[in-house]
RODO-2510 file (C-alpha; in nm, 4 decimals, decimal comma):
residues 457
     n   res          X          Y          Z
     1     m     0,0000     0,0000     0,0000
     2     a     0,1359     0,3395    -0,1002
     3     a     0,1821     0,5687     0,1964
     4     l     0,0005     0,9029     0,1969
     5     p     0,2256     1,2094     0,1948
     6     w     0,2853     1,3251     0,5496
     7     t     0,1792     1,6777     0,4572
     8     r    -0,1645     1,5487     0,3575
     9     v    -0,1930     1,3347     0,6696
    10     d    -0,0967     1,6245     0,8939
    11     m    -0,3505     1,8486     0,7221
    12     m    -0,6227     1,5913     0,7828
    13     h    -0,5076     1,5659     1,1426
    14     e    -0,5391     1,9412     1,1945
    15     e    -0,8849     1,9353     1,0374
    16     a    -0,9896     1,6598     1,2750
    17     n    -0,8566     1,8526     1,5753
    18     a    -1,0790     2,1493     1,4858
    19     s    -1,3870     1,9408     1,5628
    20     m    -1,2709     1,8241     1,9062
    21     g    -1,4514     2,1072     2,0852
    22     l    -1,7889     2,0231     1,9271
    23     r    -1,7270     1,6534     1,9833
    24     r    -1,6598     1,7096     2,3542
    25     w    -1,9815     1,9096     2,3739
    26     a    -2,1747     1,6287     2,2035
    27     d    -2,0198     1,3736     2,4392
    28     r    -2,1975     1,5421     2,7283
    29     l    -2,5231     1,4010     2,5893
    30     i    -2,3918     1,0426     2,5955
    31     h    -2,3691     0,7918     2,8787
    32     p    -2,0091     0,7580     3,0097
    33     r    -2,0169     0,3824     2,9493
    34     l    -2,0521     0,4411     2,5759
    35     l    -1,7576     0,6798     2,5742
    36     g    -1,5359     0,4161     2,7342
    37     d    -1,6529     0,0882     2,5810
    38     a    -1,8530     0,1522     2,2616
    39     s    -1,7092     0,0929     1,9158
    40     p    -1,6374     0,3977     1,6931
    41     e    -1,9476     0,3209     1,4837
    42     v    -2,1800     0,3118     1,7866
    43     l    -2,0211     0,6261     1,9273
    44     r    -2,0732     0,8063     1,5961
    45     r    -2,4423     0,7084     1,5934
    46     a    -2,4803     0,8227     1,9536
    47     r    -2,3329     1,1671     1,8781
    48     v    -2,5502     1,2187     1,5701
    49     t    -2,8620     1,1010     1,7564
    50     g    -2,7919     1,3332     2,0489
    51     g    -2,7422     1,6395     1,8271
    52     i    -3,0581     1,5802     1,6222
    53     s    -3,2679     1,4968     1,9307
    54     l    -3,1632     1,8257     2,0879
    55     s    -3,2613     2,0150     1,7728
    56     i    -3,5990     1,8329     1,7638
    57     a    -3,6693     1,9418     2,1207
    58     a    -3,5846     2,3021     2,0267
    59     m    -3,7992     2,2907     1,7091
    60     a    -4,0915     2,1382     1,8954
    61     t    -4,0710     2,4135     2,1573
    62     l    -4,0893     2,6846     1,8905
    63     a    -4,3672     2,5057     1,7052
    64     t    -4,5706     2,4725     2,0279
    65     y    -4,5326     2,8463     2,0861
    66     l    -4,6569     2,9228     1,7349
    67     f    -4,9506     2,6834     1,7564
    68     w    -5,0540     2,8289     2,0918
    69     h    -5,0441     3,1952     1,9867
    70     y    -5,2081     3,1743     1,6418
    71     p    -5,5753     3,0735     1,6203
    72     w    -5,5356     2,8810     1,2938
    73     s    -5,2887     2,6501     1,4574
    74     h    -5,5018     2,5273     1,7474
    75     p    -5,6254     2,1940     1,5941
    76     f    -5,2685     2,0553     1,5904
    77     w    -5,1089     2,2030     1,8990
    78     a    -5,0512     1,8536     2,0480
    79     t    -4,8306     1,7339     1,7576
    80     p    -4,5211     1,9403     1,8438
    81     g    -4,5736     1,8490     2,2079
    82     v    -4,5463     1,4788     2,1237
    83     a    -4,2398     1,5531     1,9057
    84     f    -4,0826     1,7360     2,2003
    85     a    -4,1525     1,4372     2,4238
    86     c    -3,9827     1,2083     2,1682
    87     g    -3,6767     1,4332     2,1465
    88     a    -3,6475     1,4672     2,5230
    89     s    -3,6994     1,0918     2,5736
    90     s    -3,4283     1,0236     2,3176
    91     l    -3,1858     1,2406     2,5148
    92     v    -3,2811     1,0626     2,8378
    93     a    -3,2300     0,7199     2,6815
    94     l    -2,8925     0,8286     2,5482
    95     r    -2,7623     1,0008     2,8597
    96     l    -2,9067     0,7941     3,1450
    97     w    -2,9353     0,4455     2,9924
    98     g    -2,6797     0,4500     2,7116
    99     n    -2,9313     0,2811     2,4766
   100     v    -2,8365     0,4131     2,1344
   101     r    -3,0952     0,2115     1,9427
   102     a    -3,3897     0,3251     2,1568
   103     a    -3,2651     0,6845     2,1401
   104     s    -3,2386     0,6633     1,7592
   105     l    -3,5925     0,5240     1,7275
   106     l    -3,7388     0,7989     1,9451
   107     m    -3,5428     1,0614     1,7519
   108     a    -3,6646     0,9285     1,4142
   109     f    -4,0263     0,9212     1,5323
   110     g    -4,0031     1,2729     1,6734
   111     l    -3,8438     1,4024     1,3528
   112     c    -4,1278     1,2546     1,1503
   113     l    -4,3916     1,4060     1,3819
   114     m    -4,2538     1,7537     1,3072
   115     t    -4,4023     1,7278     0,9562
   116     i    -4,7349     1,8930     1,0353
   117     p    -4,5936     2,1682     1,2625
   118     v    -4,3455     2,2661     0,9888
   119     i    -4,5603     2,2682     0,6754
   120     f    -4,9022     2,3614     0,8169
   121     p    -4,8277     2,7276     0,9038
   122     l    -4,6513     2,7780     0,5664
   123     g    -4,9442     2,6839     0,3439
   124     g    -4,9950     2,3119     0,3988
   125     i    -4,9346     2,0872     0,0994
   126     a    -4,8518     2,3906    -0,1174
   127     s    -4,5649     2,4976     0,1094
   128     r    -4,2250     2,5300    -0,0533
   129     s    -4,0660     2,3905     0,2614
   130     i    -4,2206     2,0502     0,2061
   131     y    -3,9166     1,9269     0,0156
   132     w    -3,7029     1,9441     0,3276
   133     l    -3,9095     1,6664     0,4840
   134     a    -3,7114     1,4129     0,2788
   135     l    -3,4341     1,4568     0,5351
   136     a    -3,6324     1,2570     0,7923
   137     p    -3,6126     0,9123     0,6242
   138     l    -3,2601     0,9832     0,5008
   139     i    -3,1334     1,0480     0,8543
   140     t    -3,3215     0,7419     0,9777
   141     m    -3,1497     0,5311     0,7114
   142     f    -2,8140     0,6739     0,8143
   143     l    -2,8686     0,5815     1,1792
   144     l    -3,0928     0,2724     1,1825
   145     g    -3,0823     0,1166     0,8357
   146     t    -3,3245     0,0715     0,5464
   147     r    -3,6047    -0,1078     0,7355
   148     w    -3,6648     0,1735     0,9828
   149     a    -3,6122     0,4319     0,7090
   150     l    -3,8932     0,2662     0,5104
   151     f    -4,1183     0,2763     0,8178
   152     n    -4,0367     0,6447     0,8650
   153     l    -4,1111     0,7131     0,4987
   154     v    -4,4530     0,5449     0,5211
   155     l    -4,5354     0,7478     0,8330
   156     l    -4,4237     1,0659     0,6596
   157     l    -4,6385     0,9927     0,3519
   158     a    -4,9383     0,9268     0,5779
   159     q    -4,8940     1,2685     0,7389
   160     l    -4,8606     1,4346     0,3991
   161     a    -5,1848     1,2648     0,2915
   162     l    -5,3499     1,3990     0,6070
   163     v    -5,2274     1,7503     0,5322
   164     f    -5,3486     1,7162     0,1717
   165     s    -5,6978     1,6222     0,2967
   166     f    -5,7258     1,9222     0,5323
   167     p    -5,9495     2,1295     0,2986
   168     s    -6,1933     1,8383     0,2489
   169     l    -6,2020     1,7886     0,6268
   170     g    -6,2990     2,1507     0,6798
   171     v    -5,9659     2,2544     0,8277
   172     d    -5,8576     2,6059     0,7315
   173     v    -5,4969     2,6065     0,6125
   174     p    -5,3322     2,9485     0,6272
   175     p    -5,1980     3,0504     0,2869
   176     a    -4,8284     3,1190     0,2898
   177     t    -4,9036     3,4714     0,1583
   178     i    -5,0921     3,5755     0,4730
   179     v    -4,8526     3,4292     0,7267
   180     g    -4,7195     3,7187     0,9251
   181     p    -4,3498     3,8075     0,9341
   182     r    -4,3040     3,7012     1,2954
   183     p    -4,4200     3,3389     1,2594
   184     l    -4,2451     3,3164     0,9236
   185     l    -3,9204     3,4377     1,0840
   186     m    -3,9535     3,1920     1,3700
   187     i    -4,0289     2,8979     1,1414
   188     t    -3,7426     2,9941     0,9100
   189     s    -3,5099     3,0193     1,2089
   190     m    -3,6294     2,6801     1,3248
   191     f    -3,5456     2,5328     0,9845
   192     t    -3,2060     2,7022     0,9868
   193     v    -3,1184     2,5713     1,3314
   194     t    -3,2348     2,2239     1,2359
   195     l    -3,0337     2,2178     0,9159
   196     f    -2,7313     2,3470     1,1035
   197     c    -2,7612     2,0703     1,3639
   198     m    -2,8039     1,8066     1,0964
   199     g    -2,5107     1,9419     0,8991
   200     w    -2,2975     1,9554     1,2124
   201     a    -2,3914     1,5985     1,2981
   202     f    -2,2926     1,4687     0,9559
   203     e    -1,9769     1,6793     0,9501
   204     s    -1,8827     1,5465     1,2932
   205     a    -1,9272     1,1938     1,1625
   206     r    -1,7138     1,2767     0,8580
   207     r    -1,4370     1,4221     1,0740
   208     h    -1,4532     1,1193     1,2992
   209     a    -1,4101     0,8970     0,9931
   210     n    -1,1124     1,1098     0,8850
   211     d    -0,9612     1,0718     1,2297
   212     a    -1,0010     0,6958     1,2094
   213     l    -0,8520     0,6998     0,8603
   214     i    -0,5484     0,8921     0,9850
   215     a    -0,4915     0,6380     1,2612
   216     s    -0,5360     0,3516     1,0159
   217     v    -0,2934     0,5011     0,7631
   218     r    -0,0276     0,5680     1,0241
   219     a    -0,0711     0,2225     1,1764
   220     q    -0,0383     0,0713     0,8290
   221     q     0,2777     0,2688     0,7641
   222     d     0,4238     0,1648     1,0998
   223     l     0,3424    -0,1979     1,0251
   224     e     0,5067    -0,1744     0,6835
   225     v     0,8212    -0,0233     0,8338
   226     a     0,8299    -0,2905     1,1043
   227     r     0,7677    -0,5643     0,8473
   228     d     1,0465    -0,4396     0,6209
   229     a     1,2855    -0,4190     0,9160
   230     a     1,1909    -0,7708     1,0289
   231     e     1,2343    -0,9106     0,6784
   232     l     1,5737    -0,7434     0,6446
   233     a     1,6836    -0,8755     0,9841
   234     n     1,5598    -1,2238     0,8970
   235     q     1,7441    -1,2203     0,5649
   236     s     2,0622    -1,1022     0,7354
   237     k     2,0259    -1,3734     1,0006
   238     s     1,9684    -1,6448     0,7415
   239     q     2,2625    -1,5249     0,5335
   240     f     2,4864    -1,5173     0,8406
   241     i     2,3827    -1,8668     0,9473
   242     a     2,4320    -2,0063     0,5984
   243     t     2,7754    -1,8460     0,5652
   244     m     2,8941    -1,9600     0,9069
   245     s     2,7581    -2,3093     0,8534
   246     h     2,9491    -2,3422     0,5278
   247     e     3,2624    -2,2179     0,7005
   248     l     3,2176    -2,4771     0,9763
   249     r     3,1627    -2,7645     0,7358
   250     t     3,5034    -2,7253     0,5680
   251     p     3,7249    -2,7896     0,8751
   252     l     3,4746    -3,0424     1,0111
   253     n     3,4944    -3,2518     0,6950
   254     t     3,8714    -3,2472     0,7272
   255     i     3,8498    -3,3728     1,0871
   256     l     3,6097    -3,6508     0,9849
   257     g     3,8319    -3,7472     0,6968
   258     y     4,1378    -3,7880     0,9187
   259     a     3,9333    -3,9791     1,1794
   260     e     3,8069    -4,2259     0,9184
   261     l     4,1598    -4,2620     0,7758
   262     l     4,2976    -4,3460     1,1200
   263     l     4,0239    -4,5996     1,1847
   264     e     4,0914    -4,7728     0,8538
   265     e     4,4727    -4,7733     0,8428
   266     a     4,6083    -4,7311     1,1963
   267     d     4,7425    -5,0305     1,3876
   268     f     4,5690    -5,0474     1,7248
   269     s     4,7468    -5,3584     1,8488
   270     e     4,9746    -5,3781     2,1484
   271     g     4,7466    -5,1986     2,3943
   272     l     4,6362    -4,9151     2,1666
   273     e     4,2717    -5,0245     2,1551
   274     p     4,1603    -4,7339     2,3836
   275     h     4,2868    -4,4969     2,1161
   276     r     4,0468    -4,6568     1,8664
   277     r     3,7552    -4,5783     2,0961
   278     d     3,8747    -4,2194     2,1261
   279     i     3,8923    -4,1821     1,7491
   280     e     3,5475    -4,3403     1,7148
   281     h     3,4137    -4,0820     1,9629
   282     i     3,5723    -3,8067     1,7543
   283     n     3,4148    -3,9495     1,4398
   284     d     3,0687    -3,9938     1,5979
   285     s     3,0694    -3,6472     1,7549
   286     g     3,1861    -3,4900     1,4316
   287     r     2,9099    -3,6574     1,2336
   288     h     2,6565    -3,5445     1,4925
   289     l     2,7816    -3,1883     1,4597
   290     l     2,7734    -3,2187     1,0806
   291     r     2,4106    -3,3315     1,1027
   292     l     2,3227    -3,0262     1,3132
   293     i     2,4933    -2,7970     1,0618
   294     d     2,3007    -2,9629     0,7783
   295     d     1,9760    -2,9066     0,9695
   296     v     2,0545    -2,5385     1,0157
   297     l     2,1421    -2,5007     0,6475
   298     t     1,8237    -2,6785     0,5405
   299     l     1,6072    -2,4653     0,7703
   300     s     1,7760    -2,1481     0,6445
   301     s     1,7122    -2,2507     0,2835
   302     l     1,3478    -2,3261     0,3614
   303     e     1,3013    -1,9843     0,5241
   304     r     1,4534    -1,8095     0,2228
   305     g     1,2588    -2,0242    -0,0210
   306     t     1,5725    -2,1388    -0,2031
   307     v     1,5211    -2,5148    -0,1666
   308     q     1,5174    -2,6657    -0,5149
   309     i     1,3184    -2,9825    -0,5881
   310     e     1,4870    -3,2361    -0,8147
   311     r     1,2392    -3,5151    -0,8726
   312     g     1,3482    -3,8541    -0,9897
   313     e     1,2722    -4,2229    -0,9584
   314     v     1,3724    -4,3527    -0,6157
   315     e     1,4421    -4,7229    -0,5628
   316     v     1,2633    -4,7913    -0,2360
   317     g     1,4547    -5,1155    -0,1745
   318     a     1,7943    -4,9467    -0,2110
   319     l     1,6815    -4,6595     0,0119
   320     f     1,5639    -4,8998     0,2833
   321     d     1,8890    -5,0971     0,2669
   322     r     2,0903    -4,7802     0,3192
   323     l     1,8699    -4,6743     0,6114
   324     r     1,9045    -5,0211     0,7662
   325     v     2,2836    -4,9977     0,7602
   326     v     2,2765    -4,6547     0,9267
   327     y     2,0042    -4,7057     1,1905
   328     e     2,0224    -5,0728     1,2845
   329     p     2,3245    -5,0114     1,5127
   330     t     2,1459    -4,7151     1,6717
   331     a     1,8316    -4,9187     1,7315
   332     t     2,0293    -5,2110     1,8722
   333     l     2,2118    -4,9777     2,1101
   334     n     1,8806    -4,9107     2,2914
   335     g     1,7698    -5,2741     2,2726
   336     n     1,5274    -5,2088     1,9838
   337     g     1,4462    -5,4155     1,6796
   338     l     1,4366    -5,2371     1,3408
   339     v     1,1689    -5,3641     1,0991
   340     l     1,1457    -5,2449     0,7362
   341     e     0,8367    -5,3284     0,5295
   342     r     0,7438    -5,2265     0,1763
   343     d     0,4983    -5,3266    -0,0936
   344     l     0,6226    -5,0952    -0,3679
   345     d     0,9446    -5,0808    -0,5670
   346     t     0,9818    -4,7215    -0,6850
   347     v     0,8447    -4,3763    -0,6107
   348     t     0,8903    -4,0507    -0,7999
   349     t     1,0028    -3,7683    -0,5724
   350     d     1,3132    -3,5810    -0,4621
   351     p     1,5409    -3,8567    -0,3264
   352     k     1,7453    -3,6315    -0,0990
   353     m     1,4395    -3,4677     0,0614
   354     l     1,2660    -3,8012     0,1129
   355     a     1,5776    -3,9505     0,2728
   356     t     1,6155    -3,6481     0,5011
   357     c     1,2540    -3,6802     0,6208
   358     l     1,2857    -4,0514     0,6948
   359     e     1,6220    -4,0038     0,8671
   360     h     1,4787    -3,7465     1,1068
   361     l     1,1812    -3,9693     1,1901
   362     l     1,4025    -4,2739     1,2435
   363     d     1,6386    -4,0671     1,4596
   364     n     1,3529    -3,9737     1,6928
   365     a     1,2027    -4,3232     1,6958
   366     c     1,5347    -4,4893     1,7856
   367     q     1,6181    -4,2214     2,0428
   368     f     1,2893    -4,2310     2,2383
   369     t     1,2295    -4,6071     2,2217
   370     h     1,3947    -4,8550     2,4600
   371     e     1,3562    -5,2339     2,4471
   372     g     1,0925    -5,2000     2,1786
   373     t     1,0423    -5,1984     1,8024
   374     v     1,0933    -4,9326     1,5352
   375     t     0,9115    -4,9990     1,2081
   376     l     0,9518    -4,8272     0,8697
   377     r     0,6796    -4,9004     0,6123
   378     a     0,6235    -4,7941     0,2521
   379     s     0,2922    -4,8661     0,0811
   380     a     0,0531    -4,7438    -0,1853
   381     r    -0,2632    -4,5798    -0,0496
   382     d    -0,5490    -4,3713    -0,1913
   383     g    -0,3775    -4,3202    -0,5247
   384     g    -0,0559    -4,2043    -0,3615
   385     v     0,2397    -4,3264    -0,1587
   386     e     0,2686    -4,3418     0,2199
   387     f     0,5812    -4,3779     0,4306
   388     a     0,5229    -4,4504     0,7990
   389     v     0,7642    -4,4635     1,0932
   390     a     0,6150    -4,6311     1,4011
   391     d     0,7657    -4,7069     1,7393
   392     t     0,6651    -4,8553     2,0725
   393     g     0,8338    -4,5830     2,2736
   394     l     0,7204    -4,3107     2,5094
   395     g     0,4398    -4,1724     2,2968
   396     i     0,3367    -3,8081     2,2771
   397     d     0,0528    -3,6485     2,4708
   398     e    -0,2260    -3,5109     2,2527
   399     a    -0,1734    -3,1613     2,3950
   400     e     0,1757    -3,1621     2,2419
   401     h     0,0776    -3,2832     1,8941
   402     a     0,0693    -2,9320     1,7486
   403     s     0,3671    -2,7817     1,9330
   404     i     0,5982    -3,0768     1,8694
   405     f     0,6351    -2,9643     1,5064
   406     e     0,7523    -2,6160     1,6048
   407     r     1,1216    -2,5385     1,5873
   408     f     1,3363    -2,6126     1,8921
   409     q     1,0514    -2,8050     2,0571
   410     k     1,1505    -3,1288     2,2311
   411     l     0,9553    -3,4066     2,3950
   412     e     0,9089    -3,3270     2,7635
   413     g     0,9757    -3,5923     3,0220
   414     a     1,2200    -3,7945     2,8103
   415     a     1,5486    -3,8864     2,9755
   416     n     1,7440    -3,7839     2,6649
   417     s     1,5266    -3,4881     2,5661
   418     n     1,8306    -3,2603     2,5584
   419     d     1,9825    -3,4520     2,2668
   420     g     1,9399    -3,3049     1,9202
   421     s     1,8524    -2,9550     1,8035
   422     g     1,4731    -2,9729     1,8110
   423     l     1,4609    -2,9015     1,4365
   424     g     1,4023    -3,2509     1,2973
   425     l     1,0215    -3,2511     1,2894
   426     t     1,0116    -2,8879     1,1784
   427     i     1,2327    -2,9666     0,8791
   428     t     1,0465    -3,2901     0,8045
   429     r     0,7097    -3,1163     0,7907
   430     a     0,8446    -2,8283     0,5801
   431     l     1,0120    -3,0629     0,3287
   432     t     0,7026    -3,2838     0,3094
   433     e     0,4813    -2,9850     0,2326
   434     r     0,7402    -2,8598    -0,0161
   435     l     0,7043    -3,1938    -0,1994
   436     g     0,3240    -3,1544    -0,1978
   437     g     0,2621    -3,4090     0,0777
   438     t     0,1289    -3,4128     0,4321
   439     l     0,2769    -3,5219     0,7650
   440     t     0,0396    -3,6609     1,0265
   441     l     0,0869    -3,8013     1,3751
   442     e    -0,0946    -4,0663     1,5772
   443     s     0,0350    -4,1250     1,9271
   444     e    -0,0662    -4,2432     2,2712
   445     p     0,1481    -4,1953     2,5808
   446     g     0,3021    -4,5219     2,6962
   447     v     0,2027    -4,7031     2,3744
   448     g     0,4039    -4,5385     2,0992
   449     s     0,3861    -4,3030     1,8020
   450     e     0,3402    -4,3276     1,4283
   451     f     0,4342    -4,0524     1,1819
   452     r     0,2920    -4,0816     0,8290
   453     l     0,4234    -3,9094     0,5178
   454     f     0,1641    -3,9150     0,2399
   455     f     0,2402    -3,8001    -0,1143
   456     p    -0,0505    -3,7856    -0,3631
   457     g    -0,0030    -3,9610    -0,6937
***
C-alpha cells in the first residue's frame, strides 16, 4: 500500500482537531459507558442522535409556541408536544441508559412528527418547505438502516396525505401569503437551526471517519516499516547462518576425513585399543555436529525459499537398505528391533528430501524407544504413496501434537530430551509440504507413536 504524503496526513489531522470542541460538547449528551466501551461506529451514531434529538426538542418548543399563539394553529397544537416528548426521551435514553438504538428510534419518530408543525403554518401541501421533509427518512437510514427508514417514509407519507386532505375535512390552512413576518421568521429560524444541527452531525461523523482513517494510515505505515525491518533482519540472520555453517563444514569434513583414515589404516594392536575408541568418539561427535549444521542449512534454505526440488525415480529397496545400515546399530544400542516393510518398488520424488525426512523420523524413533520396536513401512494408499515410521516408545501427549512440530521443541519428560537440536520434525514437515505431501501423527502416551508421510499420486 502506497503511503500518503505526510503533509496530507498532517492536514487531515489538523482538520480533525478542529472538531474536538464540538465533539466534547456532544459527548456530554452520551452515557459515560458508551464513551469508554462503545465501538467507533456506535459512538458516531450516539453523537448524531444526540445532536438531532436536541434540535428536535428546540424545534418542537418553537412550534408549540406558534400553535398556541395563532388561532389557525389550534387543531394541531398537540403534535409538536409529542415531538418534544420524543426528542427529550431520546436524550434521556442516550444520557441515562446508554441505549443508542432506543434513542435513535425515538429521535426518528419525533423528527417525523414535526411534519405537520413545519408545513401547516406555511401553506400546507402547497408549502415550498415541504421538500425538506425528505431529510427525515434519510437520517433514519443513516442511523438505523433501510427497514426503519422505510417505516419512517410510510409514516411521513401518511402525514402528507393527512395535510393534503385538510381542505376536504374543513380545516382552514393558512396561505403562505398571509402568514405574518413574525411566525415566518420563527419557522425559518427553526429550519435554519435544524439544518445546522443536521449538517454539524454529519460533519462530525465525517471528521470522525477522517480521524479513524489517519490512525489507520499511520498504523499501516508503521506496520510496513516494522515488516520491512523484520524481513531485512531475517534475511541477514539467514545469510549469516548459511555463511557460518558453510565455514564450519570445511574444517569439520577435514576432521572426519582424518578420523576415518585413522580408523581404517592405523594399527591399534599392542594396547592401543583405547585410542580406537577415542577416534570413534571423535568421528561420531563430528558426524553429529555435521548433522546439526546440515539441519541449520536446510532450515535457512526453507526460510529463504531457495530449496530446489529435483524429482526422480527412487528405488525404495535401495533406500531402505541404506537406512538399515545406518540405523540398525542405533536401534540395537537401545535394545530395539528395526523392521522395514514395503509393498512398492519405486516412487517418484526428490530422493534427498525423502531420505532427510525418513532419517529425522528414524532418529527420533530410535532415540525415544527402549527395548521396543521401530518400524519403517512404505505402501501405496489412496492413489498415492505413504511412508510410515512407528515405534513402541514413550508416545506423545495429545496436547503436544501441534507444538511438537515447532522449531526447537523437544519431547518433555524424556530422559534424553536434551539430545538433538529440536529441528528434525520442523524440517520434516516443511520438506514434506514442499514436496506436496502431508505429515500426520498418531500417538498415545506409553504405547508409541506413528508418523505418516503421504504423497498424492
